[in-house]
C-alpha positions in Angstrom: -17.2 -12.1 11.2 -16.8 -13.1 7.7 -16.5 -12.1 4.5 -19.1 -14.0 2.2 -18.1 -13.9 -1.2 -20.3 -15.5 -3.9 -19.1 -17.7 -6.3 -20.2 -19.3 -9.5 -20.1 -22.9 -10.0 -22.9 -23.6 -12.3 -21.0 -26.3 -15.3 -20.2 -24.8 -18.2 -21.1 -26.6 -21.2 -18.5 -24.7 -23.4 -15.7 -25.1 -20.8 -16.5 -29.0 -20.3 -16.4 -29.8 -23.7 -13.0 -28.1 -23.9 -12.0 -29.6 -21.3 -13.1 -33.3 -22.6 -11.2 -32.7 -25.8 -7.6 -31.8 -24.5 -7.8 -34.7 -22.2 -8.8 -36.7 -25.7 -6.0 -35.3 -28.2 -3.7 -35.9 -24.9 -4.0 -39.5 -24.4 -3.9 -39.1 -28.3 -0.8 -37.6 -28.7 1.2 -39.6 -26.1 -0.4 -43.1 -26.7 0.1 -43.0 -30.3 4.2 -42.5 -30.4 5.0 -45.7 -28.1 2.8 -47.6 -30.1 4.3 -46.1 -33.2 8.0 -47.1 -31.9 6.9 -51.2 -30.7 5.3 -51.5 -34.4 8.7 -50.3 -36.1 10.8 -51.9 -33.8 11.9 -55.0 -35.4 11.7 -58.6 -33.8 15.6 -59.3 -33.5 15.8 -55.2 -31.9 13.3 -56.1 -29.5 15.2 -59.3 -28.1 18.2 -57.0 -28.1 16.3 -54.7 -26.1 15.2 -57.5 -23.8 19.3 -58.4 -23.2 19.5 -54.8 -21.8 20.7 -52.7 -25.2 19.2 -49.2 -26.2 17.6 -48.8 -29.0 19.7 -46.9 -31.4 18.2 -42.9 -33.0 15.9 -40.9 -31.1 13.4 -43.4 -28.8 16.7 -43.6 -26.4 16.1 -39.9 -25.6 12.1 -39.5 -25.7 11.8 -40.5 -21.9 14.5 -38.1 -20.3 13.3 -35.1 -22.7 9.7 -35.8 -21.4 10.6 -35.4 -17.7 12.7 -32.2 -18.5 10.6 -31.1 -20.2 8.0 -31.4 -17.2 10.8 -30.5 -15.0 10.6 -26.9 -16.7 7.1 -26.2 -16.7 7.0 -27.5 -13.3 9.6 -25.2 -12.6 7.8 -22.0 -14.4 4.6 -23.4 -12.2 6.3 -22.4 -8.9 8.2 -19.5 -9.9 4.3 -18.2 -10.6 2.8 -19.3 -7.3 5.9 -18.3 -5.3 5.7 -15.1 -7.1 2.0 -14.2 -6.9 2.1 -15.1 -3.3 5.5 -12.9 -3.0 2.8 -9.9 -4.6 -0.1 -11.2 -2.1 2.5 -10.4 0.6 3.4 -7.0 0.2 -0.5 -5.9 -1.1 -1.5 -6.6 2.7 1.8 -4.8 3.7 0.8 -1.8 1.1 0.7 1.6 3.1 -3.0 2.1 3.2 -2.4 5.3 4.8 -4.8 4.1 8.1 -4.1 1.3 10.6 -5.4 -2.2 10.4 -4.7 -3.9 12.8 -7.3 -4.0 16.0 -10.1 -2.5 14.0 -13.3 -3.8 14.0 -16.5 -2.5 11.8 -19.9 -2.9 12.4 -22.7 -1.5 10.6 -26.1 -1.2 11.7 -29.4 -1.3 10.3 -32.0 1.6 12.2 -34.6 1.5 9.0 -36.8 0.0 9.9 -36.5 0.9 14.1 -39.0 4.1 13.6 -36.0 6.6 15.4 -34.3 8.7 13.7 -33.3 12.3 13.2 -31.5 14.1 16.7 -33.6 11.3 18.4 -31.4 8.6 16.4 -28.1 10.8 17.3 -28.7 11.1 21.3 -28.7 7.4 21.1 -25.7 6.5 18.9 -23.8 9.1 21.5 -24.7 6.9 24.2 -24.0 3.8 22.1 -20.5 5.6 21.4 -20.1 6.3 25.5 -21.0 1.9 26.2 -18.5 1.3 24.0 -15.7 3.3 24.9 -15.7 2.1 28.3 -15.7 -2.2 27.2 -12.4 -3.7 28.7 -9.8 -3.2 25.8 -11.8 -0.5 23.7 -9.3 2.0 23.3 -10.9 4.2 20.7 -14.7 4.2 19.1 -16.5 6.3 16.7 -18.9 6.5 13.5 -18.7 7.1 9.7 -20.5 7.3 7.0 -18.4 4.5 5.4 -14.6 3.5 5.8 -11.4 2.8 4.0 -11.1 0.4 1.4 -14.9 -0.3 1.2 -15.9 2.8 -0.5 -18.2 6.1 0.0 -20.4 5.8 -2.6 -20.5 9.7 -2.5 -18.6 12.1 -3.9 -19.3 15.2 -5.5 -17.2 18.2 -7.1 -16.3 21.4 -4.3 -15.0 24.7 -4.9 -12.6 26.8 -3.1 -13.1 30.9 -3.6 -10.3 32.3 -5.1 -9.1 28.7 -6.5 -9.7 28.5 -10.7 -10.3 25.0 -12.0 -9.5 24.1 -15.2 -12.3 21.8 -16.6 -9.8 18.9 -17.4 -8.1 19.1 -13.9 -12.0 18.6 -12.1 -12.1 15.2 -9.9 -14.6 14.3 -7.5 -13.8 14.3 -4.1 -14.7 11.7 -2.0 -16.9 12.6 1.0 -17.0 10.8 4.8 -19.4 12.4 7.5 -17.4 11.0 10.0 -18.0 11.6 14.5 -15.0 12.9 16.6 -12.2 10.6 17.3 -12.8 8.9 13.5 -9.4 10.0 12.6 -8.1 8.6 15.9 -9.5 4.5 15.9 -8.6 3.9 12.5 -5.0 5.9 12.5 -5.1 8.8 10.4 -2.3 11.1 10.9 -3.5 14.6 11.7 -1.1 16.6 9.5 -2.2 19.9 10.3 -5.0 21.3 12.6 -7.0 20.2 14.8 -9.6 17.0 14.7 -13.4 17.3 15.0 -14.8 17.9 18.2 -18.2 17.8 20.5 -17.9 21.0 20.6 -18.5 21.9 17.0 -22.2 20.5 16.5 -22.5 24.4 18.4 -20.3 26.1 15.4 -20.8 27.1 12.0 -20.3 23.5 10.3 -16.4 22.6 9.6 -15.0 20.2 7.3 -10.7 18.1 7.5 -9.3 18.3 3.9 -6.8 15.4 3.2 -3.5 15.8 1.7 -4.5 15.0 -1.7 -6.8 18.0 -1.6 -5.1 20.4 0.2 -2.4 19.9 -2.7 -4.5 20.5 -5.5 -6.6 23.4 -4.3 -4.6 25.1 -1.9 -0.7 24.6 -3.6 1.1 27.0 -1.1 -1.8 28.3 0.9 -2.5 27.4 4.6 -5.6 25.3 4.4 -7.2 26.1 8.1 -9.6 28.4 8.3 -10.5 28.7 4.2 -14.2 27.9 3.2 -14.9 25.1 0.9 -18.6 24.5 -0.8 -19.4 21.6 -2.4 -21.5 21.6 -5.5 -25.2 20.0 -4.8 -24.9 19.8 -1.1 -24.2 23.4 0.1 -26.4 24.9 -2.6 -28.9 26.7 0.0 -26.2 26.7 3.3 -23.3 28.1 4.4 -19.8 26.5 3.0 -17.9 24.5 5.6 -14.7 26.3 7.4 -11.2 24.0 7.2 -10.1 22.9 9.6 -7.3 20.5 9.5 -5.6 18.4 6.9 -5.1 14.8 7.3 -3.0 11.9 5.6 -4.3 10.2 2.4 -5.6 7.2 2.5 -6.7 4.0 0.1 -10.2 4.1 -1.0 -11.9 1.0 -2.9 -9.1 -0.6 -4.3 -5.8 -1.1 -2.8 -3.9 0.6 -6.4 -4.9 3.3 -8.8 -5.0 7.1 -8.2 -5.4 8.8 -4.4 -8.3 9.9 -3.8 -9.4 13.6 -2.7 -11.6 13.7 0.4 -13.5 16.0 2.8 -14.6 14.7 6.0 -17.9 16.4 7.6 -18.6 16.9 11.2 -21.7 13.7 11.2 -23.9 15.5 14.3 -24.0 19.0 12.0 -25.3 17.1 9.2 -29.2 16.6 8.4 -29.0 12.8 10.0 -26.4 10.5 11.3 -24.8 7.6 9.7 -24.3 3.9 10.9 -21.0 2.6 10.5 -19.2 1.9 13.8 -15.3 1.3 14.2 -13.9 0.0 17.1 -10.3 0.5 18.3 -8.7 -2.3 20.5 -5.5 -3.2 22.5 -6.8 -7.0 21.6 -8.2 -9.4 19.6 -11.2 -7.9 18.4 -13.6 -11.3 17.9 -14.3 -11.1 22.3 -14.8 -7.7 21.5 -17.6 -8.8 19.0 -19.8 -10.2 21.2 -19.9 -7.2 23.8 -20.7 -4.6 21.3 -23.7 -6.8 20.3 -24.6 -6.4 23.6 -24.6 -2.7 24.3 -26.6 -2.2 20.7 -29.4 -4.6 22.3 -29.2 -2.6 25.7 -29.0 0.9 23.3 -31.0 0.5 20.5 -32.9 -2.9 20.9 -35.2 -2.4 18.2 -31.7 -1.6 15.9 -30.1 -5.5 14.1 -26.4 -5.2 13.7 -26.6 -6.4 9.9 -22.8 -6.3 9.3 -19.9 -6.8 11.5 -16.2 -7.2 10.2 -12.7 -6.7 11.0 -10.9 -3.7 8.9 -7.8 -6.8 8.3 -10.8 -9.3 6.8 -12.0 -6.3 4.7 -8.7 -5.3 2.9 -8.2 -9.4 2.5 -12.0 -8.7 0.7 -10.6 -6.1 -1.7 -7.4 -8.6 -2.7 -10.0 -11.4 -3.3 -8.8 -12.1 -7.3 -4.9 -12.1 -6.1 -5.2 -14.6 -3.0 -7.1 -16.8 -5.5 -4.6 -16.3 -8.2 -2.4 -17.3 -5.4 -3.9 -20.5 -4.4 -4.7 -22.1 -7.6 -0.9 -21.5 -8.7 0.6 -22.7 -5.5 -1.1 -25.8 -5.6 -0.5 -26.1 -9.7 3.1 -25.7 -8.4 3.6 -28.5 -5.8 0.8 -30.7 -7.9 3.5 -29.9 -11.3 6.4 -30.7 -8.3 4.8 -33.5 -7.6 4.3 -35.2 -11.2 7.9 -34.4 -12.4 9.3 -36.5 -9.3 7.0 -39.3 -10.3 8.0 -38.8 -13.5 12.0 -38.7 -13.1 11.5 -42.1 -10.7 9.8 -43.3 -13.1 12.3 -42.8 -15.6 14.9 -43.6 -13.5 13.0 -47.2 -12.1 12.7 -48.4 -16.1 16.6 -46.9 -17.0 18.3 -49.3 -14.3 15.7 -52.4 -15.1 16.3 -51.9 -18.9 20.3 -51.8 -18.2 20.2 -54.8 -15.1 22.3 -56.8 -16.9 24.5 -54.3 -17.5 25.2 -53.5 -13.9 25.7 -56.8 -13.0 28.4 -57.5 -15.8 30.1 -54.1 -14.2 30.2 -54.8 -10.5 31.3 -58.2 -11.5 34.6 -56.5 -13.4 35.0 -54.9 -10.3 32.5 -52.1 -9.9 31.2 -50.6 -6.2 27.9 -50.1 -5.4 29.0 -46.5 -5.2 29.9 -46.2 -8.5 27.0 -48.2 -9.6 24.8 -45.4 -7.8 26.6 -42.3 -9.3 26.1 -44.4 -12.6 22.5 -44.1 -11.8 22.4 -40.5 -10.5 24.3 -39.1 -13.0 21.7 -39.9 -15.7 19.0 -37.8 -13.5 21.5 -35.0 -12.3 21.8 -34.3 -16.3 17.9 -34.6 -16.9 17.4 -31.9 -13.7 20.1 -29.4 -15.3 18.1 -29.5 -18.6 14.8 -29.3 -17.2 15.8 -26.4 -15.1 17.7 -25.1 -17.2 14.7 -24.8 -19.8 12.4 -23.9 -17.2 14.4 -20.7 -16.3 14.9 -19.9 -19.8 10.9 -20.0 -19.8 9.4 -18.3 -16.7 11.9 -15.2 -18.1 10.7 -15.4 -21.8 7.3 -15.3 -20.4 7.9 -12.4 -18.3 6.2 -9.6 -20.1 3.2 -11.8 -20.4 2.9 -11.8 -16.6 3.5 -8.3 -16.4 0.8 -7.7 -18.8 -1.6 -9.9 -16.8 -1.1 -7.8 -13.2 0.5 -5.1 -13.8 2.2 -4.2 -10.3 3.9 -8.0 -10.1 7.6 -7.4 -9.4 8.6 -9.5 -12.5 11.9 -8.0 -13.1 13.2 -8.8 -9.8 12.6 -12.9 -9.8 15.0 -13.7 -6.4 11.7 -11.8 -4.2 10.2 -15.3 -5.6 12.3 -17.3 -4.3 13.6 -16.9 -0.9 16.2 -19.4 -1.2 17.9 -17.2 -3.7 18.2 -14.0 -1.3 21.2 -15.3 0.4 24.4 -14.5 -0.6 27.1 -17.1 -0.4 30.3 -14.8 1.2 34.0 -16.0 0.5 36.7 -14.3 2.6 38.4 -13.4 -1.0 34.9 -13.4 -3.0 32.4 -11.4 -2.0 29.7 -10.8 -5.1 27.3 -7.7 -4.7 23.8 -8.8 -3.5 20.8 -8.3 -5.4 19.3 -5.1 -4.1 16.6 -6.3 -0.4 18.8 -9.4 -0.6 19.9 -10.0 3.3 
C-alpha cells in the first residue's frame, strides 16, 4: 500500500561538467590564497610566527572570517530546512474538507473479467455488504474518484432561471458515488439528504457542493431544483438536487475550490470501481480482509491499486516533502561542517599561541582564564556568523517567497520552535509574537 514515484536517475552530462568545474574552481580559489600568502611571507616573519606571533594585516583574520561565513551559510540552510519542514507539516494538516485518517482506498479492474453492466453492479452491492461486515469497518462505498486524486471528468452545468456570463463559466467536477460515500470520507452534509439505495427507483438525483450552490443558487434554496449537465443529460431529464455538502480539495492542496456535483452510481449506465472503506483502526490489517472479500465475491477481478488516504495526501505533496528532506540534509551537513571548521580554527589558534599561553600561566593565569581566552575568540566568530546569517536569511525572504508562494516566510519564528517560548520576567513581560505559546 505505497505510492510508487518514478525518479529520473540517468546521469546528465551538462550537470556533471558543471559540478566538476565548480569543484576545480573552488579548490583553486581556496588553495591559491594560502599559497600566495606563503610566497609573500619573509623568512624572518615566518620564524617570528614559529615563536607564536601573528602576522600583521588581513591574513590574521582570514581564518575567523571564513569560519564566520560558514556559520552564516549554515544558519541560512538550517532556517530554510526548518521553514520547509513546518510548511510540509501545515500541508499535511490542511483543511481538506474530508477526513483522511482511517480511510482505505482500493481500485478494482473488471475490464478483462467479462462482468459488466447490471451484473457487475449487483456484485458490487454484495461486496459492499461483505466489506461492512469486516471487523473494524465503519462504512464502505464506491465512487468514480476520490478527493486529491481528481476525477478527470468535468462538464459545464446549467440551472433553469440562472444566467451565467461567459467569463464566469467554470467546469464542474463530476463524481458518481454509491450510498454512504459522504459518511465514508467524512464530507459534511450541510442541507438536504444523502444518496440512498431507495433513490435507484426514483428520477435521477444529485448533490451539489457549497461552491456550486453559492454560484448557481445564491440566495435561494437549491433543494429540489433541477440541474442539467452539458453533453451528459442532452437526451435525458435533468438531475434533481437533493442536498448540499461541504467543499473538498481536488487534485491539488492549493488553488481554487472546485464546484462539484455528486450523482447516484446505481442510477447511471455503468458502475465505477473505486472502493472507499472507513475503519476504526489501522487500515493495514483491513487490507488483507478486503482482498479476501474481493476474491470471494469477484474471483476474476483483481485489485489494481490499494492505498490509504493519508498516503494519497502525501503523494500530492511529494515535491514539498522532497525539498524539505534535501534541505534538512543540507542543513545538518552545513552545521556539521561549520562545527568542524570552528574546531579546526580553535585548534590552530591554540597551537600558534602555545608559548603565549605558557607565559600567561607562568605569570599567574589560571586554567579558567585560558579557557575564557580561547572561548572568547570562538564566541566572537560564532556571533558574527549568526548575525550575518540572520541578515542574509532576512534578505533572501522575497526569493524564497517567489519559489514557494504559500511559504510563511513573513513569520521567521515558525521555523524556530525555540523562539516561540517567551521569556517572562515578573516586571518585564514582552508581547509574544502571534502563534507563540
